[in-house]
N, C-alpha and C positions, 0 to 999 in steps of 0.2 A: 359184297363186291359192289352192288348197284350205290350203296350209300358212300363207299369210297370212291367210285367214278364220279358222283355227284358233288362229292367234296372237290376231288381234285378240279372239275368243270368250273366250280365256283372260284377257285383259288387262281385257275387261269384267267377267267373272267376279271376276277380283280387286279389281278398283274396287268393286263391289256388295257383295263379302263383307267385304273390309278396310278398306272406309270406314265401315262402320258402328259402332257402340258395342256392347259388352259389358255384361251387368249383374253384379254381384257384390255381396259383404257385405250379404247379406239379414239383418236384424234385424227381430224381432216384440219390442215393447215394449222396443226399444232392446237385446235380448239375441239371441245365437246360439241357435235353436232351444230355446227356453225349454220347460221340462216343468214344468207345474203352475201354469197363470194363471187367476186367478178374474176376470179382466176380459172384460166382455160384448164389447166392441168393441176387440181388440187392435189397435195402430198398426204398422203394417208400412213398412219403409223399406227404401231400397237405394241403390246408388251406379252412377253410369255411367262407364265407362272407354271413352276413344276408342280405335279400333284401332290408331292411330298416335302415339305419345307425345306428339309434338310438336304435333299438332293443336290448333289453337285455337278458342274460341268454340263450344265443344259444349255444347247445354242440350237439355232434354227439352221438348218440345211436348205431348206425350201419354203417357199409360200404360195398360197393361192389365193387370189382376190377376186371375188364377183360382184358385181353392181347392178342394181336394177331401180326400179321407180316407185317400188313399194315392197312390203315384206313377202308379198308372193312371186312378184317377178325376180327378186334377187335370187332366190334359189335356183332359177333357169340362167342367170348372168344374163339377162335379156339386154342389158347396155354393153355391158364388158365382163368379158372372164379372162383373166391372166392366163389360165393354165397353170401347171405347176412350173415355177421359175425356181431353179436352182440358185440360191442367194440367202445369204445371213442377213441381208437387208431388214429391217424391220422399223425403221423410222425413217419418214417421208419419202416413202415411194410414190412416184408420181402417177397419178392416173394416165391410163394409156387408152382409153376407150374411144367411144364415138364423140363428136362435138358436143359438148354440153349445150343444154337448153336455157333459155333465159325463164327465170321464175319456176324451176323445176326443182322438185326434191328429188334425191337420189339416196338409196338405201344400199349399204354396201357390209359385206361381210369377209372374214378372212379365214383361213385356217394354214398351220404350219406343219412339216415333217422336222423333227428334231431328233437330234444326237442325244444321247445315247440310244432311244428307241427306235429311231428308224421308221416309225409309222406317222400317218398324218393325225393331226389332232380333229378334235370335233370342229366345226364351223364356230366362230364368235357369235355372242349375240349381235343382233344387227346395229350398225350406227347408221347415222345419215349427216348429208350436208344439203343445203338449198342454196341455187344459184341466186344472183340478183338479177338487174336487168341487162347486165353484159354490155350492151352498148348504148349510145345515146340516142339511137333511134327507137329504142324500146320505152321512152320516156313519153307520155301523152298528156300530162298534167301540165298546167301553165303556173309559171311564178306568179304568186299574188302579193300585193301589198293592203295594207289599213286604207280604206277610203275614205277616212274622216280627216280632218285637219289636226297633225299631231301637236301636242305640247311638247315643244323643242326644249322646254328646261328641264322638266321633270322626266321625259319620256316615259309615261305609262307603259306598261305592256300591253300589246294589241292581243284581243281575243279574235279567234276565228272559227266560225260554226258553219257546220254543212248537215241538213237533214236529208237523209235518203232512204228509201225503202229496199227491203229484201223479200222480193214475193215470193220465194220460194226458199225451202231447206238450203242452208249453206253447209257445203262438206267442206270447204276450207276458205280461209281469208286471210291474205298478206297486204301488210301496209308498207309502202316504200316513203320515207321521209328524211327531208333535211330542212335546212333554213339558212337565212343570213341572219346570225344571230343565234340564241339558243331556242330549244322548244321543248314544250311539254304537251303531249298527247293524251285524248281519254275518248273514248267511246263508250256510249249509252253510261255515262256515269264512273265508268272505272278508267285508271290510268293503264295508258299503253307501256309494256314493260317496265323492267327495273333500273333503267340507266338515267342518269342526270346530265347535266350541262352538256346535253347532245346538240350538235353533232361533234361535239369537241373543237379544240383547235387545232387549224392546219394553216398553210399559206393559201387561204381561201381562194384567190383568184387562179390558181393553178392546180388546186388539190380540196376539193371540199368534198366530203364524206356524206354518203346517205345511208340511213339506218333501215333494217329489214325486219318487220315483226310478224310472227303468227298470231293474228288476234282472233282466229276461228271462234275462241270460246267468248268474246265479247260480243259477238255479233247473235241477233235474233232475227227469226221471220217475222217479218213486216216492217214497222217502224224502225228506224236506228238515227243514232246522230254521233258525229264526229267534233270534237272541239279541240282545238290547238292554242297555247298561250306561247307568247315568243318574249325573249328578255334580250337585252344588247348583248350581254357576253364580251367576248373577246373582239366582235365583229364591229360594233360602233363604239363600245365603252372606252373609256380611257385607258390608256397603257403607257407604261413606264413612266418614269418620275419627271417627264417633260410635260405630262398631262396631254398626251397627244389624243384625240377622239377620231373617229369615222377613218380608221386606217384602212378599213376595206369598203365602206358604203356607209351612206347616210341613214338609209331606209332599213326596216326589217322587212324580211320577204320570207314568204311558205312555199314550198314545194311538196307535195304529197299524192301517192296514186295508191289507191285501196282497191286490190282486184279480189272479187269474189268468185268461188266455183260451188256453182250450186250441186246437189245431190244428182241430178240429172245429167250434169258434165258441162252444161253451158256455163259461160263465164258474162261478168259483168265489171266494168270499172267505174270507180268513184274518184274523179280528178281534183284538184284543186283548180277553180276556174272561176269565171265571172257570177257564177251561182252563188259563191260563198258569200256570208255577212262578216262584218267585224265591228268590233266596238271596244272598249277598254273594260276593267275590272278592278279587283283590289290589289293588285301588284301597282304602286303608284309609282315607284322607281326602283331600278334595279341595277347595280354596278359590281363589276368584280372586284374592286378594292373598296368601295366606299359601303357596299352592303345594301340591304332592301328595306322599301317601306311597303308596308303590307296594311291596307286599310279594310278589315273585315267587314266592315257596314257596307261595301261595295260588291260583297259576293254576290253573284247572280246566281241563285238558286236554281239548278235544273239546266243551265244555260248548255251543258254538255250531253243533255238527254233529249229524246225525240217529244215533241209537242211543247217545248217550249216557245214563248211568244217573242220572236225576235224581229217585229214589225219596225220598231224604233232603230233598229241596227244599221249600219251603213252598209253601202254594198262594198265591193273592193275593186282595187286597180290590177289588172293582169299586166306582166312585164315580160318581156323578151330577153331573158338573160342567157338563154341555152343551156346545155347540158354537157358541153365538152369536158368541163373540169370535174364532174363528178364521178365518184368511184365507191364502190361499196364499202361500206366500214370493214377494216381488216383487222384493228387491235381489240382488245378487252375495252369495254366500255366504263365509265366511272359509276360505281354502284355504291350502295350503303354498305358499311361493314361492322366494326366493332360499335356498340352500344353502351356509355359509360355515364355513370351517375355522379353526381358530386361527391367529394370526399369529405369536403368540408364546406360549411357556411361563414365566411368571415365578415366583420365589421371593421373596416381600416380606420386607422387614425382619423382620417375625414370624414368619418361616420356613413360611408358609402357599404353598400351590401355587394359582397362578392362571393361567387361561387367558385370553387376549385375543384377541379376535375382530377387533380392529381397528375395529369399525363398532358403533355404537349401535343396535341392534334389537330387535323386539318378536317373542317366539315362545317357545322352548324349545331345549334341548339334546339331542339323540339323541346316547346313548353306547352303546358296545359293550363292556362290561367282561369281564374274566374274573377270578372268583374263587371264594371258597367258600360254600357254602350258609350264609346267615345273615350274611354280610358287609353291612355298612350304608354306602353310598355318598351322602354329602350334598354337592349342589350349590347353592351360594349365590349369588344373581344382582345386580350391582350396576352403575350405570352409570359410576363414575369411581374412580380411585384418590386417596386423599388425598395431600397433599405430601410424605409420607415412602414412598409406594408401597404402602399397604395398602388393602384394600377398604373403599370410603365407603358405610356404611349408614345413616347418620342421616338422608338425607332420604327413604328408604322410609319412615320414621315406624314405624308398629306393623305394617306389612307385613313378612311373613317372608322371602316370596321365594324358596323353596325347594325344591327336587325332590329327596325322599329316596328310596333305592330299597334294599331288602333282597334281595340275590342268591339265587336258587336254585341256584347253583353251576354252573361250567363257563362258557362263552363266551355271551352273550346279549345281544340289541340291546333298548334300553328308551328310552321318552320318555314324557312325560306325557299326559293325557287332557282334563282339564276347567279347564286353568288356563293362564295364560301369564305372561310376564315381559318387564321391559324391561330391557336390561342390554347390555354390552359385556364385561364381564369376569366370569367366574365362578370362585368359590372350590372347590377340588375337597377333601371330605375323606372319609378312609375307604377310598382306593384303594390296595391292596397293589402293591407295586413301581412301576417308572417309569411316568410318565404318557406314554401315545403319543398325539400330538395326531391321528393318523389315525382314533384311535377315539371323536372327539369333532366334532359337527357342528352349528352352529347353525341352526336352521330356523326361517325368517321367516313369521309368519302376518301376515296382513292380508285384509279382504274383496277377492274377486276381481275388482276394478276393472280395466278394461283401461288400460294406460299409453297416455296419448294424447300428451303434449308432452315435448319435447326442446329443450334451449337451452345452448349454450355461446358462451364469448367467447374473447378473446385472452389475458384475466387470467384466472388460474388459482385465485385467491382467490375470484372472482365464481363461477367454475364449481364450488367447493368448496360454496359458500354454496349455490347450486342443486342440488347432490347433498345438502346438508343440508335445504332444504325438502322435497325429495321423500321421503327417508327419513324426516323428521317426519311426513309424511302417511301412509307406510306405517305407522309405529308406532302411529298415534292413530285410524285408518279401520279399526276392527275392529267392523263392523256399527254402532256408533254413533261419531260424531265426539268422541272422548275429549278431556280436556285433557292429560293424561300416562298412560303406560301401565306406571309402576312402583310408585308409592307406594300407599297405602290411599286412593285417591280414583279416577282412572279414570272420572270421570263426563263425561255429555255436556252440557258446559258452552256455552250458546248463544251467548255472547259471543265465544268462540274459534272456534265453527264461523262464525258471521256474519263476522268481518273476513277470514276465509281462504278463504270461499267461493267467490269468483272466481278465486283462485290455485288452488285445488283443482281446478276446472275445467278448467283448462290441462294441469295434470300428469297426472290421470286422469279416467275417465270415470266421473262422479259423480252423473248425473241421477238413476238408480234409487236412490242410496246415499242420497241427499238426501229422494227422494221418500219413501221407505219412513220416514225418520226424521222427516219433517214430518207423518206422519201421527199420531205420537205428541206432537208439539208442539201440533197441534189437540186429541188427546184428554186430554192434560195441562191444558189451558188451564181458567182458573177461570172460573167463572159470570159473573164481572163483566169477564172479557174478559184478565186479565191472564195473562202467560206466563211460568212457573216459569224460575229461573235454569238448573237441568239438566234434561235431558230424556234418559231417562225420569225424574221427579220423585221422587228416593229421599231429599229432604232436607224434605219438606213437613212431616213429623212432629217431628222433630229438628234439632240442629245450631245453628251460628250463624245460619243463614239461614234458620231456621224462622219463620214470620209469617204474618199474615193475606196473604190472594193478592195480590200486587204486583208490578208489572213494574219493570224497571230498563234505562235508556237503554243502547242498544249490545249488550245481552243479550236482554231480550224483544223486540227489532226482528228478531231472526233470523226471527220468524214473517211479516215482511213482506219483509225484504230477500233471505232466500235464494230465496224461489220466485221474486221477480223476477229475480235473478242467473241462475238456472237456467232461467228464459226466455230471457234474452240469449244465454246462452253454448250453450243446446241448442234452442232455439226450442220451448222444452214450454208450448205454451199450456194443454194439460191440467191440468197440474200448478198453473197459475194458476187455472184454474177450480174444481179441488178444495180449494185453499186459501183462496180468495177470501173464505169465511167466517170463517175464523180470522184473517186477515189484517185483516178488516173490525172482527172485536170485538177486537182488541187495539187498532186505531187509535181504535177508540170508548173502551176504557178510559183511553189517554191524553188524550182529548177531556174526560172527565169529573173526572180528577185535575188538569188543568190549569185554573189560575185565572184567568180574562181571558185565556186563550191562553198563560198562561206556565205551563210545568211546574217549580216552585220549591220543592216540597215532597216529602218522603218520601227513603227510601233511594236513594243510587244508588252505583254501583261508581266512576263517572266515568272517567278516563282511567288506567285501572288498570296499575300496575306503570311509570308515568312515572319519570323520572329523579329520584333523590333524592341528594344529598350526604351522605355518610356517611364515616366514618372511614376513609383509604384512596382516596378519590376524588379525579381531579384537580382541579387549583384552576383555577376558571372564575370569570370576573369575575360571572358569576350563580351563584346557587346552586340550590337544589331548584326543580322545574318542576312546580308544582302548578297545575292547571286547575280553577276552580270547577265542581263535580261538575253543577251545576244549568244553567250556562251548555252544558257538555257535552250535557246532556239535552235542551236546547231546540234544540240543533243536530240531534240526532237526531229529535227529534218531528218537525222539518221534512223531514229526510230521508224518514222514514217516510211522511207524508203527500203528498210528491212522488211518491213511489213507487205511493202507493194512487189518487193521481190518473193516473198513466199504466195501472196495470192496471184502472181502471173504464173508462177511455177505451178500452183496447183490447177488453174484454168487452162494451162496447156498455152499459153502466151511466151512463147520461149524468148521472142525477141526483147519483148519488155523485160522479162526476167534477167537476160543478160546485159541490157542497159543498166537495170537498178542494180546489179552486182557490181557494175563497173564504178557506178555513180556512188554506191555506198562506201567503197574505197577511198575515193577522192574526199568525200566529205569528212571521213574520219582523219584522212591525212591534213586537210585545211583546218581541223579542229585543233590538232596537235601542233601545229605551225602559229596559230593564232592565240589558244588559250592555255598553253603547257609550256614549262620551261624542259630545257633537257632532261632534267633529272626526275619529272612527272609532277613537278608541282603547278596545282592550277591558279590562274590570276585570281580568282574567288576562292579564298580559302574556307569554304562552307561546305556545310553538311551536303545540300542539294547539289551543288558542284561536283562533288567525288561521287554522290549515290546516282546521279545521271549519266557521268562518264562510266562508271564501273557497270550499271545496269545496262547500258547500250555498247559496250565493249567499244569506246571511243579511245582507250588508251592501249598501247602496245602490251602484249603480254606480259612482258618481263617487267614492266611499271606497276602491273596493276596491286600486286600485294602491298606497295609501299603506300599506294593509294589508299588501301584498306586501313593500312596503319594511321595515317593522316585523319582519315574518317573516324576511327576509334578515339583517336586524341582529340579531334573536335568533339565528341560527344561527351568525353571525360571533362573537356575544358569547361563545359556547361553543365558539369555536375550530373550527368545522366538524363539531360533533358533535350529534348528535340527543338530543332531551330527551323523545320522545313517549312514549306509552304503548299498551295495546291499542288504543285508539280512535282514536288521531290518528296513529300510524304507517303504517298502510294507505295515508293520504291525502297522506303529506307530500310524497314524491317527484312524485306526479302533480299535485298544487297548484302545486308550485314550476315544474314543465314547463308547465303549462296556463299560466302566467303570465310565461312568455318567461325563466324561472330555472332552465333546464335544467343549466346549469354548476353551479349550486348543488345540485342534486340528484344530480349523478354526486359532486361531492364528497363528499356525505353517504353515499352507497351505497360510496365506495372507501376511507373513512375507517377504519383500522386499530386505534385506539386506543378505549378505553370512553369514552363510551358509543357503540357503531356495531355494524352488521350484521357486518362482519368483525373486530371483537374476539376474538367466539368462536371464528372460523374460525382466526385465528392462534394461539388457545389450544389448538387441535388438536380442537375440536367436530366432530363428524360428525352431528349432528342439531341443530336450532334449539333457545336454551335458553330457560326462563320468563322470566328476567331478563337484563337487559343484562350483568350482572355475576354471574351464578350463580357463576362462579368468577373470584377475584380474581387480579390479575397476581402476586400472591405463591404461588398454588395453594391457597389457603384460600377458604372457601365462606361464600357470603353465604346468611343466613336459611336454615338447615338444615331447618326444617319445612317451608318452602316454595321449593323450589329443585329443579325438574325440569330435566334436562337433555334431554328430548326433548317439546317444549311447542311448538306449531307457529305460536302466533298472529303472531310477529314476522315468521314467513317470509311474510306478507302481501306483503310487498316484491317477492314474485316477480311478481305481476299487473303491475306498473310495469315490473319488465326485460321482460317479455314484450311487453307493449303499447308500449314506448317505445324499449328498445335496437334490438328488431328490428321492433318495429311493427304486428305482427299484432293486430288487433281486430275485432270487429262490434258492432252496437247492436240497438236494438229497430226500428229501420228495415228490419233484415234479419236478423233474430235467428238463432242457429244458425249463423252464417257462412254464410248464403246470400248476404248482400252482406257482403262484405270491405273492410277497410280495411287497407292495409300503409303505414305511414308511419314509418320507421325514424329515429331521432334520434341519431346518434351523438355521442360526448362521451367524456370522462373519459380521453382518451389510447388508449382501446380501438382496435385496428387491426383487430378482425374480429368479427363475431357471427353465430350462426346459430341459426335456431328452426324446427322442426316442430310441426303440430299436426294429429292425427289427427279430422277433423271427421266427421260423419255424411254430408258430400258427397264425402270424400275428404281427401287431404292437402292441408295450406296449409303453405307454407315461404316464408321470407325469410330471406335472407341477406347481409351485405356486407363486404367488405374495402377496406382502403387499403394499396396495394402500388405502389410504384416510381411514385409521383405521380400513380396512376389510382385512382379510386374506382369499384367493381364491386359490383353488386348483382343478386342472382338471387331471383327471385320465381315460386312456383307456385302457381296457382290452380286448385282442382278442376272437374271437369265439372258443368254446373248450377249454376254461379254466377257471380256478376258481382264485380268488385274495383274499388275505386278506389285507385290507386298514388300514391306521392307520392316522387319520386325527387330529393333533395337537390342542387339546381344551381340556377344563377342565371338560366339561360335555357334553353329546350327545344332550342336549337341546339347547345349543347355536350353534348347527351346521345346517346348512340347506343344501339340495340337489337340486339343480333345481329352488331355490327359495321357496322350501318346507322344513319343518320339515323332519326329517328323515323317520319317520313312515307314513307320508303322501306320502313321494316319494317312499314307497314300501320299504324301508331299514329296515334291524333287525340288530339291535347292537349287536354286540356279546361280548361286556363288554367294559370296559376301562381300560388302562394299562399304567402306569407311564406317565400321563398327554397326553394320547392318546385316542380317541374315535376309537375302533376296530369295523371293519365291515367287513363281509364275503359276498363276492359279485361273481356272474357270470359275463360274458362279457358285453361289452357295454362300454358307456362314462358317467362319472360321475363329476359332478361339484358341488365343496362344496364351502361354505362360512361361515367364522368365524369373529365376532368381536373381533380386536387384542387383546383387554384386557381380552378377555374369551381364548385367547390360552394358551398352555401349556407354562411354562417358559424354557422348554428343548431346 
């Protein structure tokens, strides 16, 4: 009897402990343990993990958060204890405790009550955040500039140095730092942090980010030293194709504040001030476009360590720039990621030595040469080889894209500091002896966005397309969403970012990335509400797009479309709140320039880079596919107005919502009067015209089906090829799918000849091209002055692939995948497809396979979410889950809909099978 009681006790204990959820993946402001936040009320997120992986319908019913200043005080909730809050919210819950103090680390934990257990979980493992300086008044450091007369031609990178003592054991040390230009800091001979190209690129005059580092482990009791190197970067280096320089200022400057907290609780601050010293070092010149010249013979051994003799160094000049524009770094910084070895060493027809890394990447090459002092090695970076096999430089335009090294002698390891390159191939000059591929590594740089999405199918070409899409995003998401990473441009074009933003949010976690960039969108916005074409705006003074402040449809709309897309993808309501004034200002600009609700005047990019028949183009029944630019503008005017209506409604701005509702009706009426004949034909008989009109419901419902027919006829007229440009392409397949033409959408996706998505893949592309025919079938190049082979805009098809082929989706009714829709729509001869998405709630998966006459479908829904699942089948009776009929598996059918069995489910893993003969034909 005693043994039985003991057994029963153990069983009850096991059920109690292992039946509860655990809490993991704690985030503060969407980041893991961030250091340096200026946010007064940081948002806290966590994930619920069922004790048994197969457990279903787990949801949170309440939570409790406690915050302290360390592991001991957090248990008491010394800073804030929320108490039990009846809520299922587990993402972006705002801190609501006492006012946060500057430079303070806060530790937090959370526990939850869940259904079905009804019991509290154990407290999560602790996480933390650390505040920044919070206000300008907390800056004590002085801005400093080099005290020597600068070489204004080559502009060598200045070195700054400060020796200081820490007389007592250091408990903690925090460094706050930023620069006019780029900086790289070292303490006692060790690099500070793992970020590069800091402080990044912003509209510096209004929004300059500073970084915060925990440098406790770099300090020692006694003598210490800090050294900093600066580079020109975006601050004063040349930008854009007009060779503009000194856009933000002529002189580089440094601002740093090192706060030491000793073991006895006392503090001391080491600031940049007049006591610092300055000199020059081995970086003889460094430019974003042209690359870097590094003379290793000029390295100053030990300059960043205590005891270095700096008597011959110059003093520094202090400056009163103020601190009003300083904000703590909000987004993920640029860091090193993949390391790639050469796949080939080529000898070109010209006799040159070229490394092929097999993948178009962005970053630089780390090399370990052996040579004599003074040997000069030059690495030249290109994306492509020409048809003869020689490096192709023409599409770089005036960008030199070179890394030049003068060796100090012997074996050394070298890499650039303040530049980056877009390349697959690297020409090597000056290296003595045979080239050893082991001595060269391509180091890939991009913002440290977490990878969130994976997608594969049974089609290898589609899989390569997906790889190209993701590599294009890596290469162009270096602190700002650039258009290309290799030529003399690399600008934050708003149109490119806008069309790709939803695709971007599947591949990587870009919530903070876009939130930071959108601050500059608002900062650069003109008084009349117009949004520039590039952000930061370096074209305002010169260049072909210099003009009075004006907006362009599809480009300036990024100010409205991207905040909304981030809300849908991440549930980020605060971002909408913060950007709403900017969104409303741009909407107001469009209202002003539109005459009688018709935007029919002014410059427009239109459907940029749509199909144009040129020499060597395929022979189609139809020719170039130009869409009236103001027809396009009117469609985007309606699109942005609809999003403004939704945002205003969400934020409780009822008067605005009513205004936009009425305006939207007038915009559509004006469109129909100006661009549509009475029978529904549009003045531009192009794919883009019909796609945009259908996507944004510009046509009366009674005329939409005939527009679909015309769209399909147009596709057939071009022999199942697309002809859309930047603005039409993202919506082409979604419109066809929406209106029952999924087979046509698949035909376009799987088309392998120009113009198509898979044509570049067949031509060996490893990233997305700027033009459909950036390289022609004969391996010659289209428009060398504007041909980038890493230009992500056309990769916006990824959004359709994820949301249609594998069916993973969410919308504004349950944003951020709180409510999930999974509705795969197989087609195109694919026999399988799988996708996974790491959301703030956990992993969402959808995969299907056709095999041996059976259709199988596996779905994973994370805890604390719900999902609507659509299984392609003619009847619920032919669907099994886990080998059982649906009712026996405990699932309730919500209905049938257009050839799908519809199920409403909670969290869990679900495995469905259907006899293929019983599948929907859709």
